[in-house]
C-alpha positions as CSV (number, residue, x, y, z in Angstrom):
1,X,107.6,63.1,1.3
2,X,111.0,63.0,2.7
3,X,114.5,63.4,0.9
4,X,117.7,61.6,1.9
5,X,119.5,64.8,2.9
6,X,123.7,64.7,3.0
7,X,124.3,67.2,5.4
8,X,123.6,67.2,9.9
9,X,120.9,67.6,10.0
10,X,120.0,69.8,13.5
11,X,119.2,68.4,16.7
12,X,115.8,69.8,16.7
13,X,115.0,67.6,13.6
14,X,112.0,65.3,13.5
15,X,110.9,63.6,10.1
16,X,107.5,64.3,9.2
17,X,106.2,60.6,10.5
18,X,102.6,61.2,9.0
19,X,104.1,61.3,6.0
20,X,106.9,59.2,6.1
21,X,104.5,55.9,4.7
22,X,104.7,58.0,1.1
23,X,108.1,58.5,1.1
24,X,110.1,57.3,-1.7
25,X,113.5,56.1,-0.9
26,X,116.2,57.3,-2.6
27,X,119.9,56.8,-1.3
28,X,122.4,58.8,-2.9
29,X,125.6,57.5,-4.7
30,X,127.5,57.8,-1.3
31,X,125.4,58.7,1.4
32,X,126.6,60.8,4.7
33,X,123.1,59.3,6.3
34,X,121.4,57.0,6.6
35,X,118.0,57.1,4.7
36,X,115.1,58.7,7.4
37,X,114.3,56.4,9.3
38,X,110.8,55.3,10.0
39,X,107.6,53.1,8.1
40,X,107.4,53.5,4.4
41,X,105.0,51.9,1.9
42,X,106.3,49.8,-1.3
43,X,103.0,51.5,-3.3
44,X,105.2,54.5,-3.0
45,X,108.5,53.1,-4.5
46,X,105.7,51.9,-7.5
47,X,105.3,54.3,-11.2
48,X,101.8,54.0,-9.9
49,X,102.7,55.5,-6.0
50,X,105.3,58.4,-8.0
51,X,103.7,59.4,-10.8
52,X,99.3,58.7,-10.8
53,X,98.6,60.2,-7.2
54,X,96.9,62.8,-7.2
55,X,94.9,65.9,-5.0
56,X,91.6,66.3,-5.5
57,X,91.4,69.9,-6.5
58,X,94.6,68.8,-8.9
59,X,92.4,66.4,-11.1
60,X,89.4,68.9,-11.7
61,X,92.3,71.5,-12.6
62,X,94.6,68.9,-15.6
63,X,90.9,67.8,-17.1
64,X,90.1,71.3,-16.9
65,X,92.9,72.5,-19.0
66,X,92.4,69.7,-21.2
67,X,88.6,70.1,-21.8
68,X,89.5,74.1,-22.0
69,X,92.4,73.2,-25.1
70,X,90.4,70.9,-26.2
71,X,87.7,73.1,-27.6
72,X,90.2,76.2,-28.8
73,X,91.9,73.0,-30.8
74,X,88.6,71.9,-32.2
75,X,87.4,75.5,-33.3
76,X,90.0,76.1,-35.6
77,X,89.5,72.5,-37.2
78,X,86.3,73.2,-37.2
79,X,86.7,76.5,-39.0
80,X,89.4,74.7,-41.6
81,X,87.2,71.6,-42.1
82,X,83.6,74.3,-42.7
83,X,83.9,77.7,-43.7
84,X,79.9,78.1,-42.3
85,X,80.3,76.3,-39.3
86,X,81.2,78.7,-36.1
87,X,82.5,77.6,-32.7
88,X,79.4,79.0,-31.0
89,X,77.0,76.2,-32.7
90,X,79.6,73.5,-32.1
91,X,77.8,71.5,-28.8
92,X,81.1,71.5,-26.6
93,X,81.1,68.6,-24.3
94,X,82.1,69.7,-20.6
95,X,84.1,68.2,-17.9
96,X,81.1,66.6,-15.7
97,X,79.5,65.4,-19.4
98,X,82.9,63.6,-20.6
99,X,83.4,61.9,-17.0
100,X,80.2,61.1,-17.6
101,X,80.7,58.7,-20.7
102,X,83.9,57.7,-19.1
103,X,82.5,55.9,-16.3
104,X,79.7,54.3,-18.8
105,X,81.8,52.9,-20.9
106,X,84.5,51.9,-17.5
107,X,81.5,49.5,-16.4
108,X,81.6,48.2,-20.1
109,X,85.7,46.7,-19.9
110,X,83.6,44.5,-16.6
111,X,81.8,43.2,-18.8
112,X,83.8,42.9,-21.9
113,X,86.4,41.3,-19.2
114,X,83.9,38.6,-18.2
115,X,82.2,38.0,-21.6
116,X,86.4,37.2,-22.4
117,X,86.2,34.5,-19.9
118,X,89.6,36.9,-18.5
119,X,90.5,37.5,-14.8
120,X,89.4,40.1,-13.0
121,X,93.1,41.7,-12.9
122,X,92.7,42.1,-16.6
123,X,89.5,44.1,-15.9
124,X,91.4,46.3,-12.7
125,X,94.1,47.1,-15.1
126,X,92.2,48.2,-18.2
127,X,89.9,49.8,-15.7
128,X,93.1,52.2,-14.8
129,X,94.7,52.3,-18.7
130,X,91.4,53.5,-20.0
131,X,91.0,56.8,-17.1
132,X,94.3,57.2,-16.8
133,X,94.6,58.3,-21.0
134,X,91.5,60.6,-20.5
135,X,93.9,62.2,-18.1
136,X,96.1,63.1,-21.3
137,X,93.1,63.3,-23.6
138,X,89.9,64.2,-24.0
139,X,86.3,61.9,-25.1
140,X,86.7,64.9,-28.0
141,X,88.9,63.1,-29.6
142,X,89.0,59.6,-29.0
143,X,85.3,57.6,-28.9
144,X,85.7,55.8,-24.9
145,X,84.8,52.4,-27.4
146,X,88.0,52.5,-29.5
147,X,89.6,53.4,-26.5
148,X,88.1,50.3,-24.3
149,X,88.2,47.8,-26.9
150,X,92.2,48.9,-27.1
151,X,93.4,49.2,-23.4
152,X,91.2,45.8,-22.0
153,X,94.5,44.4,-24.8
154,X,97.0,46.0,-23.5
155,X,95.7,44.9,-19.6
156,X,95.6,41.9,-20.8
157,X,99.4,41.5,-22.2
158,X,100.5,43.5,-19.0
159,X,99.2,41.3,-16.8
160,X,100.5,37.7,-18.8
161,X,97.0,36.5,-20.5
162,X,98.5,37.9,-23.8
163,X,95.9,37.4,-26.5
164,X,95.2,37.1,-30.5
165,X,94.7,39.8,-31.3
166,X,92.6,38.4,-34.1
167,X,90.7,36.5,-32.2
168,X,90.2,39.5,-29.7
169,X,88.6,41.3,-32.6
170,X,86.9,38.5,-33.7
171,X,85.1,38.1,-30.1
172,X,84.1,41.8,-29.8
173,X,82.5,41.1,-33.1
174,X,80.3,38.6,-31.3
175,X,77.9,36.3,-33.0
176,X,78.3,38.9,-36.3
177,X,81.8,38.2,-36.7
178,X,80.9,35.2,-38.9
179,X,78.4,37.4,-41.2
180,X,80.6,40.7,-40.6
181,X,84.1,40.3,-41.4
182,X,84.4,44.1,-42.2
183,X,83.7,44.4,-38.2
184,X,86.0,42.2,-37.1
185,X,88.9,43.8,-39.3
186,X,87.6,47.3,-38.0
187,X,88.4,45.9,-34.9
188,X,91.8,44.3,-35.9
189,X,92.5,48.2,-37.1
190,X,91.2,49.9,-33.6
191,X,93.5,47.7,-31.7
192,X,96.3,48.9,-33.9
193,X,96.2,52.4,-34.6
194,X,95.7,53.5,-30.7
195,X,97.4,50.9,-29.3
196,X,100.9,52.5,-29.4
197,X,98.9,56.1,-28.6
198,X,98.0,54.7,-25.6
199,X,100.9,53.5,-24.2
200,X,102.5,56.9,-25.0
201,X,100.0,58.3,-22.7
202,X,100.4,56.5,-20.3
203,X,104.1,56.8,-20.0
204,X,104.6,53.0,-20.6
205,X,103.6,52.6,-17.2
206,X,101.7,49.7,-17.7
207,X,102.8,48.4,-13.6
208,X,98.7,49.0,-12.0
209,X,99.2,47.7,-8.0
210,X,94.7,47.0,-7.5
211,X,93.2,47.5,-4.5
212,X,92.0,43.9,-5.1
213,X,95.6,42.6,-4.0
214,X,95.6,44.6,-0.7
215,X,91.7,43.3,-0.2
216,X,93.5,39.7,-0.6
217,X,95.3,39.9,1.4
218,X,93.7,41.6,4.5
219,X,91.0,39.5,4.0
220,X,94.1,36.5,4.6
221,X,95.3,38.9,7.5
222,X,91.7,39.2,9.5
223,X,91.5,34.9,9.6
224,X,94.8,35.2,11.1
225,X,93.4,38.1,14.6
226,X,94.1,36.5,17.9
227,X,92.0,38.5,20.0
228,X,88.3,38.6,17.5
229,X,87.6,35.2,15.7
230,X,86.2,36.0,12.3
231,X,84.8,32.3,10.7
232,X,85.0,31.3,7.9
233,X,81.0,31.8,5.9
234,X,81.7,35.5,8.2
235,X,84.7,36.1,5.7
236,X,83.3,35.1,2.6
237,X,81.0,36.8,3.3
238,X,82.5,40.0,4.1
239,X,84.8,38.7,0.2
240,X,82.2,38.9,-1.6
241,X,80.4,41.8,-0.2
242,X,83.4,44.3,-0.4
243,X,84.2,42.8,-3.9
244,X,81.3,44.9,-5.1
245,X,81.9,48.1,-3.6
246,X,85.4,47.4,-5.0
247,X,84.1,46.9,-8.0
248,X,82.4,50.4,-7.8
249,X,85.2,52.1,-6.7
250,X,87.1,51.7,-10.1
251,X,84.4,53.8,-11.3
252,X,85.8,56.7,-9.1
253,X,89.1,58.8,-8.8
254,X,89.4,57.0,-6.1
255,X,92.6,54.8,-7.2
256,X,94.2,58.6,-7.9
257,X,93.9,60.6,-4.4
258,X,94.5,57.4,-1.8
259,X,96.3,54.0,-1.4
260,X,95.5,50.9,-2.3
261,X,95.2,49.1,1.4
262,X,93.2,52.4,2.1
263,X,90.6,50.9,-0.2
264,X,90.4,48.3,0.3
265,X,89.7,49.2,3.8
266,X,87.0,51.3,3.3
267,X,85.4,48.9,1.2
268,X,85.3,45.9,3.5
269,X,84.3,48.1,6.2
270,X,80.6,49.2,4.1
271,X,80.0,46.0,4.4
272,X,76.5,45.5,6.7
273,X,76.4,44.6,9.7
274,X,80.4,43.3,10.6
275,X,82.2,44.6,8.5
276,X,83.0,48.3,10.5
277,X,83.9,45.6,13.1
278,X,86.0,43.2,12.3
279,X,88.2,46.4,10.0
280,X,88.5,48.4,13.9
281,X,89.5,45.0,15.2
282,X,92.0,44.8,12.6
283,X,93.5,48.1,12.9
284,X,93.7,47.4,16.6
285,X,95.9,45.0,16.3
286,X,98.0,46.6,13.7
287,X,98.5,48.9,15.7
288,X,99.3,47.5,18.2
289,X,101.6,45.2,16.6
290,X,103.4,48.1,14.7
291,X,103.6,50.6,17.9
292,X,105.4,47.3,19.5
293,X,107.9,46.5,16.1
294,X,108.3,50.8,16.0
295,X,109.7,50.9,19.1
296,X,112.1,48.0,19.6
297,X,113.2,49.4,16.2
298,X,114.3,52.7,18.1
299,X,115.5,51.0,20.8
300,X,118.0,48.5,18.1
301,X,119.3,51.7,16.2
302,X,119.7,53.8,19.5
303,X,122.4,50.9,20.9
304,X,123.6,50.7,17.3
305,X,124.7,54.5,17.0
306,X,126.0,54.4,20.4
307,X,128.2,51.2,20.4
308,X,129.9,52.8,16.6
309,X,130.0,56.2,19.0
310,X,131.9,54.5,20.8
311,X,134.1,51.7,18.7
312,X,135.1,54.5,17.1
313,X,136.3,57.0,19.8
314,X,138.7,54.0,21.1
315,X,140.0,53.9,18.0
316,X,140.6,57.6,17.7
317,X,142.0,58.0,21.1
318,X,144.2,54.2,20.2
319,X,145.3,56.2,17.0
320,X,146.4,59.4,19.1
321,X,148.5,57.5,21.5
322,X,150.3,55.6,19.0
323,X,151.1,58.5,16.5
324,X,151.8,61.1,19.8
325,X,152.4,59.5,22.6
326,X,150.4,59.7,25.9
327,X,149.9,63.4,24.9
328,X,148.0,62.8,22.2
329,X,146.2,60.5,23.4
330,X,145.2,62.8,26.0
331,X,143.9,65.5,23.5
332,X,141.8,63.1,21.3
333,X,140.6,62.2,24.9
334,X,139.8,66.1,26.1
335,X,137.9,65.5,22.1
336,X,135.8,63.2,22.3
337,X,134.1,64.1,25.4
338,X,133.9,67.8,23.9
339,X,132.5,65.8,21.4
340,X,129.9,64.1,22.9
341,X,128.4,67.4,24.7
342,X,127.1,68.4,21.6
343,X,124.4,67.1,20.9
344,X,124.6,65.1,17.6
345,X,121.3,65.5,15.2
346,X,119.9,62.8,15.1
347,X,117.3,61.8,13.4
348,X,115.1,60.0,15.2
349,X,111.4,59.8,15.8
350,X,110.4,60.6,18.7
351,X,108.5,58.0,21.6
352,X,105.2,60.2,21.8
353,X,104.7,59.9,17.6
354,X,105.4,56.2,17.3
355,X,102.6,55.5,20.5
356,X,100.2,57.4,18.6
357,X,100.8,56.9,15.4
358,X,102.0,53.4,15.0
359,X,101.1,52.9,11.1
360,X,102.0,56.6,10.3
361,X,98.8,58.8,10.5
362,X,96.4,58.9,14.0
363,X,93.9,56.8,14.2
364,X,90.8,60.0,13.6
365,X,93.3,61.0,10.7
366,X,92.6,57.2,8.9
367,X,89.3,56.9,9.6
368,X,88.0,60.5,7.6
369,X,90.6,59.4,4.3
370,X,88.1,55.9,5.1
371,X,85.2,58.2,5.3
372,X,86.2,59.9,1.9
373,X,86.5,57.2,0.1
374,X,83.4,55.3,1.0
375,X,81.4,58.4,0.3
376,X,83.1,58.7,-3.3
377,X,81.8,54.7,-3.6
378,X,78.2,55.9,-2.3
379,X,78.0,58.3,-4.6
380,X,78.4,56.6,-7.4
381,X,76.1,53.8,-6.7
382,X,73.2,56.5,-5.9
383,X,74.4,58.4,-8.5
384,X,74.3,56.4,-11.5
385,X,75.9,57.5,-14.7
386,X,76.0,61.4,-14.7
387,X,75.5,61.9,-10.2
388,X,72.1,62.5,-11.5
389,X,70.5,59.6,-10.7
390,X,69.9,56.0,-11.3
391,X,67.4,54.8,-14.3
392,X,65.7,55.0,-17.4
393,X,66.8,58.9,-17.4
394,X,70.5,57.9,-16.8
395,X,70.4,56.5,-19.8
396,X,69.0,58.8,-21.4
397,X,71.3,61.2,-20.2
398,X,74.0,59.3,-21.5
399,X,72.6,58.8,-25.0
400,X,71.9,63.0,-25.4
401,X,76.0,63.3,-24.1
402,X,77.6,60.6,-26.9
403,X,75.7,62.5,-29.2
404,X,77.3,66.3,-28.7
405,X,80.1,64.2,-29.1
406,X,80.2,63.2,-32.3
407,X,78.7,66.0,-33.0
408,X,82.2,68.1,-32.0
409,X,84.7,64.7,-32.8
410,X,88.2,65.8,-33.5
411,X,86.9,65.7,-37.9
412,X,90.8,64.2,-38.7
413,X,89.4,61.7,-36.3
414,X,85.4,60.8,-38.7
415,X,85.7,59.5,-41.5
416,X,84.7,60.9,-45.2
417,X,85.6,64.8,-44.2
418,X,87.8,66.5,-45.5
419,X,90.3,66.9,-42.8
420,X,90.0,62.7,-42.2
421,X,90.7,62.8,-46.0
422,X,93.9,65.0,-45.9
423,X,95.6,63.2,-42.8
424,X,95.1,60.1,-44.5
425,X,97.0,61.5,-47.5
426,X,100.2,63.3,-45.5
427,X,100.2,59.7,-43.1
428,X,100.0,57.6,-46.9
429,X,102.6,59.9,-48.9
430,X,105.1,59.3,-45.3
431,X,104.5,56.0,-45.4
432,X,105.7,55.3,-48.7
433,X,108.0,57.9,-49.1
434,X,109.8,55.7,-46.2
435,X,109.1,52.5,-48.2
436,X,111.9,54.1,-51.1
437,X,114.6,54.7,-48.5
438,X,114.0,51.8,-47.0
439,X,114.2,50.4,-50.9
440,X,116.9,52.1,-51.8
441,X,119.0,51.1,-48.4
442,X,117.7,47.4,-49.2
443,X,119.3,47.9,-53.3
444,X,122.1,50.1,-52.1
445,X,123.2,47.0,-50.4
446,X,123.0,44.0,-52.7
447,X,124.6,46.8,-56.3
448,X,128.1,46.0,-56.8
449,X,129.5,49.4,-56.1
450,X,133.8,48.1,-55.7
451,X,133.5,48.7,-59.5
452,X,134.0,52.2,-58.9
453,X,136.7,51.7,-56.7
454,X,141.2,52.2,-57.1
455,X,143.3,48.7,-56.5
456,X,145.9,49.0,-54.5
457,X,149.4,47.4,-56.3
458,X,150.1,45.9,-53.4
459,X,146.5,43.9,-53.1
460,X,146.5,43.1,-56.5
461,X,145.0,39.5,-57.2
462,X,148.8,37.6,-58.3
463,X,147.5,35.2,-61.1
464,X,148.8,31.7,-60.3
465,X,151.8,30.1,-61.4
466,X,152.1,28.1,-64.4
467,X,153.2,24.2,-64.2
């Protein structure tokens, strides 16, 4: 990512055009130079683009570190819980086990959102919240079932479809709501206990730029193409099929690695039989528009700089003539001529780059990115939750992972364990202490403590005069 430089650059300096589409615009308080020219995606300015984009290797490193740290910490906790428990006997989950269990519950997000009749917007945001949470935490501390319902509740508020917590807890209970009030109350407590914790793990960044927004704009754009006409029925078919692919993409790490527009393009491109042809035509059209706009914008910038340089030279000569006469004007003219012969160090894109990479990267690079996204979606479609195939065997593998999760779960979060009771006692003690402090402050505010304050003679109330 390029940054704004306050010092003049050398004449050979050129901005990195290939990465400029993800360049954040950072203006200094008193910039000496304008920000680098070139396309800059508005997505790059969002918290998602700044803080939640990683490479595949970085994602793997983050998850491995969290998993290893959790194993060490939970080994100590289980040893404290039971002296007979050895770390070697605890069936800890691997990174792949955690991802499989998370993927299974990500599918549940879609089912719950549809059952509650909430829009796709909430589903996409809740799914992102769950995946972000588990980049900061581990399944061995927090079961995905509880995190999923908390993220759905948070997403409904973040996307302006707020739910009443009591109604939400009752709807989660389904047909058992009237018969099993304890289940409703348990759902309610889960959300209350985890809502702030989830928000902390999200860094309180609730804004999500989903690929469904990009797909909506892409489908509208496709209908506006002039050289290749796409009928309404074809657009409806593309939309239906592409949305299915988009749903599968939410089960992958695509949104952590690629931009929403790239994911939307890949989903439309995967639609058979005409998706690839439509995307190719759309890219040709966009490249032509971007190429013409880029070259025209560069031309205007060059003209503006030339005009500003000429205006500054005239002002300098006029000032010298006014202050020092003709001799001063002659010196100023010589200085202007000498400055014009020195390279100005302008930061500008070359015409060749604007011709070959009008969208910020070459067509070959872009198609390679779309192929990678397509591969991720196809692996999810064919590999099931665990990546080892779909069907009954896949569900059995998930059940086995879930059973192991319950055996290695953090004992501080398991009701009935010694550490759970100890933690609750500490929390209750802190609450009582906080209530005591607040009660003391309240009593202090209502009590009359002015009796011990000495009264100044000049301010003592005088008796009413007798009539």
